[in-house]
N, C-alpha and C positions, 0 to 999 in steps of 0.2 A: 636635909631632903635634896631630892633630885629630879623630884617628877618634872621633866620639860614641859607636861599639860597645863602646869597652874597656871592660873590668869595674874599677869605681869601688871600694873599700872604706872605708868610714867609720870611724872610731872613735869611740864618743863622738857617735856622730851625733845625737842627739835634747836635744844642750843647744844652748845659743843661736847659737852658732855653725853646728854642724852643719844644725839646721832652714831656716837661710837660706842654707847651703852648698846645698844639697836643691833650694831654691827656686830659687834661681840655677843651678844645673846643669839643672833638668829646664826652663827658661825656654828655654837657649841649646842646648839638643836631645839632651842625655845620658840614657840609658836605660836601661845596667845599672849599675843603684846597688845594695850593699850596705850596711845601716845598722846597725851594733853599738851597742847602749849596756843598761845594767843597770838604768835607770830606766823601769819598767815601763808609770807614768803618760804619761809623755814619748813614751816610744816607743809608745804609742796615740796620741797625738794627731798623733805621725809618720806612721803608718799610716795615719789618716782623713783626712790631708791629702793624701797620695803613696801610691794603692794599689798603683800598679807598682814602687814600691822595694820591695824586698828586705829584709825587718827580722830583726835577730837579740836576744832577749835574754839576755844574756851579763855574766856580771863578768869583766871582763879578767883580772885579777889572778888567775883558778885557769883553770887548763885546762879543754877543752872541746870539744867539735861548733865550738865559733864558730871554733876555726884551721883549720877543712876552708874555711872561704869566702875565705881567702885564695887558693886556687889558681886557677891562671890571671890571677890580677888584673895588670890593666895600670898602676893604682895607688894605693897609699893614701895618705890624709888621715889622719894621726894628729892626733885633736882632742883623746880623751879627759885632764880633768885636774881636781884636787881645787882646787878654786878658795877656798872660805872653809871652815873647820870650825873644831872647840873641841879636835881632839888632833891630835898630832902624826902618829900613828898612820895615819889617813886621810890626808895627804899622803903618806908614803912610801907607803903601799897603792896608791895611782891614779895618782899620780904616780910612781914609780919600781918598783914592783915589777910594775904593768901595764905600762908603756912594756917592759920586760925580754920580759915572754910576748907582745908582739905583735911586737916584733922580730924574738923566735924565728920568730915564724910569717911574716913577711915571706919565711924562706926556702922558705916554700911555692909562690912568686913570686917565681922568681930575675930577671926581667926588672922586676919593677915600678920606678916611682919613688917615693918616699916625700917625702909633703909632710908637714911636721911644723912643727905649728900652737904656738910656746914664748908668751913675754912676752916686752915690755919689761921686767918687773920682774927680767930678767937683770942691767940694767943700771941698775938702781934703788942707792941708798943706802939702802933699806929691807933689813932680814934677818929675814927671820920665815919659818917653816916653809913656805908657798907659793913665796916667792925662792929659798930653799937647795933645795928638790925640783925646780924648773922648771929650773934651772943645772943640777942632776945629770940630770936625763932629756935634754936637749940634749947634753950628755955622753954620753949611753948610744948617741944617734944618731948622733954623730959614730964613733964608735968601732967600731961595728955593723957596717959593710962595704957597706951598702946606699947606692945610689945617693937623694940625696936635697937636698932645700934645706929652709931655717929658717926662718920668720913669724915675727916677733915684734910681733905687733903692742901697742898702746897700750888704755887703757882703752874698752870696746866698749860704742854702744847699736844698739839697732835693735827688730824685730818677735820677740815671744815672751820680753824680756828678765823672770825672775821676778827680778831683785838690781837694783844697781846704780840706773842712771838708769829705767829701767826701775819699780821697787819705789819710788823718789824720786816718780816721777809719779805713782803711783797714791796713795802715803801724801799725798802735795799737795792731791790732788781730793777724800780723805775726811776731813780735818783742817782744823779752823778758823787755827792756827797751827804754821809750820814753825819747827823749830830750825836755826839755822847754826852750827858751832862757830867760835867767834871770831870774826873779822870776814871770814871765808868767801874771804881774797883767797889762795887756794890755786890758781897757773895748772895747768892740767889742758891734754890734748890730745888728744878723745875723738875716736874711730875711729867712722864709722858702718859698721856691721855688712853690708848690703849691698855697698860698696864695698870692704871688705875681699874678700868672698866672690870678687869680680871677680876680686882680686889673686891669690885662691888657682887659680880655674879657670883663669886664665893659667900658672901656674906649674904646673898638668896638663898644658896645653897645649905649653910649651916648655921643661921640664926643664930646669932650671938649675940643674947636678949640686954639691954643696958649696958651694953659694952660701947667706948666709945675709942677710934682709933686717927691718932695722926700719923698721914701715910706722908712722907717726905721724901723728894725725890732722892736716888743714892748721889748724884753725882751734885758737889758743891763746886762751884762756877763764878765768878764774878761777871755782871752782865755787859763788861764790854768784850770777855772773851765768849758770850755767848753769840753774842753779833758777830765776832770774828769765826764764830763756827758755823755762822747759818752761811755767814759770805763766801770761805772756805766751801761747804758744799753746795751751793748752788754755783759754785765757779764765776763770781760775782767780780767788777773790778771797782766797785764804787770804793770811795776815799772814806776814810773814819774820819771824823773831827771833833774836837773833842772842847764842849761849850761852858762854861761857868755856869753850876748850878742854878745861882739867883736868876739869870738872863735865862736859861731854857726854862725854868719854871715861867716865868713872865711871859714869855711865846707862847707857854702852852695855855696861857689863864688867857691869852688875847685871841686864840685859835678858838677857844671854848666859847667867847662871845659871838663867835660867826657859824658854829657848827651843833647842831640839835642833840648828836651826839658824838663827839670826841672820841678820839678812840684811847687816847691816851691823856689823862685831867692830870692836874697838877697836887691832885690830894693823893695819885697813885704813885709821882713822884718822890712824893713825902716817903709814903712806905717804902718806896722802893730802897731809898737811903738810908730808913731806918736802923738799921743793923740789926735786923732778926736773924737767930741763928735756929731753928727747929731743929727738934730730933722725935723721931717717929719709931715705929715697930718695924721690924724687920719682915719687909712682904712675903720673904721665901717662906720664913717660918712659921708667918701669921696667918697665910694665907695662899701658901705655895707656888706664887709669883715673882719669880725672878724677872728684875726690871731691865729691860733694854738700853744697852749702853748711850748713853748721851750722843754721840755724833750719829750712829746708827740711826736712833730716834728721830733728830733732825733731818735725815734723807728721807726715813719713810713719810714722814709729817709733808714735806716739802716740797718733793721730787717725786715719789714714787706711785704709781697709780694702784689703784684704781680710783681712789678720793682726794687726792693731792692738791687736784685742779678745780676742788668744789669749797665755795666758800659761802659761808653764812652771812646774811643780813646783819648789821648790828643791833 
């Protein structure tokens, strides 16, 4: 289906994937977009960048007028997720409770196709609040009866990123010393947001029912080499210093005591060093999306205009 006038409802639209997805959808000619998010600041950024997009500020874990936005929708892209947090209740509320309400609202659009954005962590050896609730979220989608597909991306980076590589990039630019846990030889498979969003658009158009796609960054690169690439691309002189993992984890836990929303947690450090090696579909063969070379993608994300200077709030 390539009707550019279909109504597309996007939940969690003001987050990292949502902001990039709306850029991509508008670039490809889609105009009937409804963006729902509860983050007032980030939603205001979306409104400023995309005045033609209908925006709704709403907490999806609560009933409300936002449910009416699903009337007549041709496609629903489910992006909302709690990725980091200090308390298990946050993950349950935003990954489970909110998903139940969204799936219930899908009944207002019986012909709509649901593109559910999951995560590669469902295949991970990690066992934390995020991983457990993302697995449960996928099960809710599969059992609901809607037509759907599931995309499971690996660690993502790109425009607007307030966490992950975006935060690391900005931290490196303002500190003379950058700490690396252990030897930093933790293999990662980072996925560029713009490439991932092009895969989402392809799913909106082809509607592959009950298909699950693991989408992995083409580049296999150690964490320390990711940091070196960012340093090189941004032409920084920051010294890279290796710190024992145990002490690094202690510092993260100590920081979390004073930060309401820590950008990097001890659980994420554990996941980073878990040794995951994901396999995924060939994005060119499956979606017609050829992935951007890693260093080029890093440059676009953190140096190139027009969006590299815009950062969302966590």
